[in-house]
BAFI-16052 format. One record per residue (C-alpha): residue number from 0; x, y, z. Coordinates in steps of 0.05 Angstrom, whole numbers, padded with zeros to 5 digits. Layout:
BEGIN
+-----+--------+--------+--------+
|  nr |     c1 |     c2 |     c3 |
+-----+--------+--------+--------+
| NUM |      X |      Y |      Z |
...
+-----+--------+--------+--------+
//
This chain:
BEGIN
+-----+--------+--------+--------+
|  nr |     c1 |     c2 |     c3 |
+-----+--------+--------+--------+
|   0 |  00000 |  00000 |  00000 |
|   1 |  00025 |  00070 | -00017 |
|   2 |  00015 |  00110 |  00047 |
|   3 |  00028 |  00177 |  00080 |
|   4 |  00011 |  00210 |  00147 |
|   5 | -00030 |  00274 |  00141 |
|   6 | -00072 |  00328 |  00171 |
|   7 | -00137 |  00338 |  00133 |
|   8 | -00170 |  00407 |  00135 |
|   9 | -00246 |  00407 |  00148 |
|  10 | -00295 |  00416 |  00091 |
|  11 | -00310 |  00489 |  00107 |
|  12 | -00236 |  00507 |  00105 |
|  13 | -00227 |  00470 |  00040 |
|  14 | -00286 |  00507 |  00011 |
|  15 | -00257 |  00575 |  00030 |
|  16 | -00191 |  00559 | -00006 |
|  17 | -00230 |  00528 | -00063 |
|  18 | -00264 |  00594 | -00078 |
|  19 | -00197 |  00629 | -00083 |
|  20 | -00166 |  00574 | -00126 |
|  21 | -00226 |  00576 | -00173 |
|  22 | -00213 |  00650 | -00184 |
|  23 | -00139 |  00636 | -00197 |
|  24 | -00155 |  00583 | -00248 |
|  25 | -00198 |  00632 | -00287 |
|  26 | -00254 |  00616 | -00334 |
|  27 | -00255 |  00548 | -00367 |
|  28 | -00240 |  00544 | -00441 |
|  29 | -00284 |  00511 | -00493 |
|  30 | -00257 |  00444 | -00473 |
|  31 | -00276 |  00457 | -00400 |
|  32 | -00203 |  00459 | -00378 |
|  33 | -00175 |  00519 | -00340 |
|  34 | -00102 |  00531 | -00356 |
|  35 | -00050 |  00581 | -00332 |
|  36 | -00023 |  00621 | -00391 |
|  37 |  00044 |  00592 | -00412 |
|  38 |  00037 |  00530 | -00369 |
|  39 |  00053 |  00464 | -00402 |
|  40 |  00012 |  00408 | -00372 |
|  41 | -00011 |  00445 | -00310 |
|  42 | -00053 |  00401 | -00265 |
|  43 | -00096 |  00432 | -00211 |
|  44 | -00104 |  00386 | -00151 |
|  45 | -00176 |  00369 | -00133 |
|  46 | -00207 |  00392 | -00068 |
|  47 | -00218 |  00320 | -00043 |
|  48 | -00142 |  00311 | -00045 |
|  49 | -00123 |  00373 | -00006 |
|  50 | -00082 |  00356 |  00056 |
|  51 | -00019 |  00371 |  00094 |
|  52 |  00027 |  00312 |  00084 |
|  53 |  00066 |  00300 |  00149 |
|  54 |  00108 |  00241 |  00126 |
|  55 |  00107 |  00203 |  00060 |
|  56 |  00120 |  00128 |  00070 |
|  57 |  00114 |  00102 | -00001 |
|  58 |  00098 |  00028 | -00009 |
|  59 |  00088 | -00004 |  00059 |
|  60 |  00085 | -00079 |  00067 |
|  61 |  00023 | -00108 |  00100 |
|  62 |  00065 | -00139 |  00156 |
|  63 |  00091 | -00070 |  00177 |
|  64 |  00022 | -00040 |  00185 |
|  65 |  00008 | -00061 |  00256 |
|  66 |  00074 | -00033 |  00283 |
|  67 |  00067 |  00031 |  00243 |
|  68 | -00005 |  00040 |  00266 |
|  69 |  00014 |  00031 |  00339 |
|  70 |  00070 |  00081 |  00334 |
|  71 |  00026 |  00132 |  00298 |
|  72 | -00027 |  00123 |  00352 |
|  73 |  00027 |  00138 |  00404 |
|  74 |  00050 |  00199 |  00365 |
|  75 | -00022 |  00225 |  00364 |
|  76 | -00032 |  00213 |  00438 |
|  77 |  00031 |  00252 |  00454 |
|  78 |  00009 |  00313 |  00412 |
|  79 | -00044 |  00360 |  00439 |
|  80 | -00097 |  00388 |  00392 |
|  81 | -00074 |  00453 |  00361 |
|  82 | -00100 |  00513 |  00321 |
|  83 | -00084 |  00519 |  00248 |
|  84 | -00108 |  00559 |  00188 |
|  85 | -00092 |  00563 |  00114 |
|  86 | -00054 |  00626 |  00098 |
|  87 | -00012 |  00653 |  00042 |
|  88 |  00021 |  00612 | -00012 |
|  89 |  00085 |  00598 | -00049 |
|  90 |  00118 |  00555 | -00100 |
|  91 |  00172 |  00502 | -00104 |
|  92 |  00212 |  00525 | -00164 |
|  93 |  00166 |  00532 | -00224 |
|  94 |  00133 |  00465 | -00216 |
|  95 |  00089 |  00468 | -00153 |
|  96 |  00041 |  00521 | -00128 |
|  97 |  00018 |  00514 | -00056 |
|  98 | -00022 |  00545 |  00000 |
|  99 |  00012 |  00553 |  00067 |
| 100 | -00007 |  00548 |  00141 |
| 101 | -00008 |  00594 |  00201 |
| 102 | -00026 |  00584 |  00273 |
| 103 |  00011 |  00532 |  00315 |
| 104 |  00058 |  00512 |  00259 |
| 105 |  00109 |  00491 |  00312 |
| 106 |  00063 |  00435 |  00335 |
| 107 |  00047 |  00415 |  00263 |
| 108 |  00122 |  00407 |  00252 |
| 109 |  00128 |  00367 |  00317 |
| 110 |  00072 |  00320 |  00293 |
| 111 |  00107 |  00313 |  00226 |
| 112 |  00173 |  00294 |  00261 |
| 113 |  00135 |  00243 |  00304 |
| 114 |  00101 |  00213 |  00242 |
| 115 |  00168 |  00206 |  00208 |
| 116 |  00200 |  00176 |  00271 |
| 117 |  00142 |  00126 |  00276 |
| 118 |  00159 |  00099 |  00207 |
| 119 |  00233 |  00094 |  00221 |
| 120 |  00220 |  00056 |  00286 |
| 121 |  00172 |  00010 |  00248 |
| 122 |  00228 | -00006 |  00200 |
| 123 |  00201 |  00033 |  00141 |
| 124 |  00257 |  00065 |  00101 |
| 125 |  00253 |  00140 |  00099 |
| 126 |  00292 |  00192 |  00060 |
| 127 |  00341 |  00236 |  00097 |
| 128 |  00306 |  00280 |  00147 |
| 129 |  00291 |  00351 |  00123 |
| 130 |  00258 |  00407 |  00162 |
| 131 |  00184 |  00401 |  00151 |
| 132 |  00154 |  00456 |  00108 |
| 133 |  00078 |  00456 |  00115 |
| 134 |  00042 |  00465 |  00049 |
| 135 | -00021 |  00443 |  00013 |
| 136 | -00008 |  00432 | -00061 |
| 137 | -00056 |  00470 | -00106 |
| 138 | -00025 |  00458 | -00175 |
| 139 |  00033 |  00423 | -00209 |
| 140 |  00065 |  00437 | -00276 |
| 141 |  00106 |  00391 | -00321 |
| 142 |  00152 |  00448 | -00339 |
| 143 |  00176 |  00512 | -00306 |
| 144 |  00118 |  00560 | -00299 |
| 145 |  00117 |  00632 | -00275 |
| 146 |  00070 |  00626 | -00215 |
| 147 |  00086 |  00697 | -00189 |
| 148 |  00017 |  00727 | -00200 |
| 149 | -00015 |  00667 | -00167 |
| 150 |  00033 |  00667 | -00108 |
| 151 |  00017 |  00741 | -00098 |
| 152 | -00058 |  00726 | -00099 |
| 153 | -00049 |  00669 | -00049 |
| 154 | -00007 |  00714 | -00004 |
| 155 | -00070 |  00755 |  00009 |
| 156 | -00110 |  00693 |  00029 |
| 157 | -00124 |  00680 |  00102 |
| 158 | -00173 |  00625 |  00119 |
| 159 | -00210 |  00613 |  00183 |
| 160 | -00177 |  00577 |  00241 |
| 161 | -00195 |  00506 |  00260 |
| 162 | -00171 |  00458 |  00313 |
| 163 | -00130 |  00399 |  00287 |
| 164 | -00156 |  00341 |  00327 |
| 165 | -00131 |  00279 |  00292 |
| 166 | -00073 |  00247 |  00255 |
| 167 | -00093 |  00208 |  00192 |
| 168 | -00061 |  00152 |  00154 |
| 169 | -00079 |  00159 |  00081 |
| 170 | -00073 |  00110 |  00023 |
| 171 | -00059 |  00140 | -00045 |
| 172 | -00071 |  00106 | -00111 |
| 173 | -00039 |  00138 | -00172 |
| 174 | -00078 |  00146 | -00236 |
| 175 | -00073 |  00085 | -00282 |
| 176 | -00119 |  00102 | -00339 |
| 177 | -00075 |  00153 | -00373 |
| 178 | -00135 |  00199 | -00380 |
| 179 | -00110 |  00272 | -00379 |
| 180 | -00128 |  00308 | -00315 |
| 181 | -00142 |  00244 | -00275 |
| 182 | -00126 |  00255 | -00202 |
| 183 | -00096 |  00207 | -00151 |
| 184 | -00147 |  00174 | -00105 |
| 185 | -00141 |  00182 | -00031 |
| 186 | -00171 |  00138 |  00023 |
| 187 | -00163 |  00151 |  00097 |
| 188 | -00148 |  00082 |  00126 |
| 189 | -00138 |  00102 |  00200 |
| 190 | -00150 |  00162 |  00245 |
| 191 | -00123 |  00175 |  00315 |
| 192 | -00147 |  00231 |  00361 |
| 193 | -00094 |  00279 |  00385 |
| 194 | -00078 |  00287 |  00458 |
| 195 | -00115 |  00226 |  00483 |
| 196 | -00062 |  00211 |  00535 |
| 197 |  00013 |  00208 |  00548 |
+-----+--------+--------+--------+
//
């Protein structure tokens, strides 16, 4: 199973950002597709897939699931619920456009570190540790794209605050059909409440 640990924003928060992203995308063309000028193969991520990835695990063997789940449950218990909101935006090079986070980002980073440590302790190989940079991917491009006007628009965005109350384990299934614009499918396979004990 291809898995990652995540924080999922509530529907109302997703809807707020969705309104802004719809404006960024602009009107749909005759083919129904909205495209950034000059973008080659730009793909907008769908609202159902919006999340903050805490740790990406890749393919996880079935026999590692019980240990990983127990360690993630422990990480959730050790982390108190915290306030978060979607705010601002940025880009990774010219390939990824994202919305950022504000609020208790320190605790979000701590939870990401704990989700990564849970995998390592469960024997799941992880890439070298990098400082966690919270972001929610809004669009990806196959080639370098000038996202500047879109980053500027996202910088003005400030969503409402919510309380993060759970850690989720999500399964992702990459598109297989080859149909242009097809999105990955996400399924939440486990949820653990935050702060349920030490």
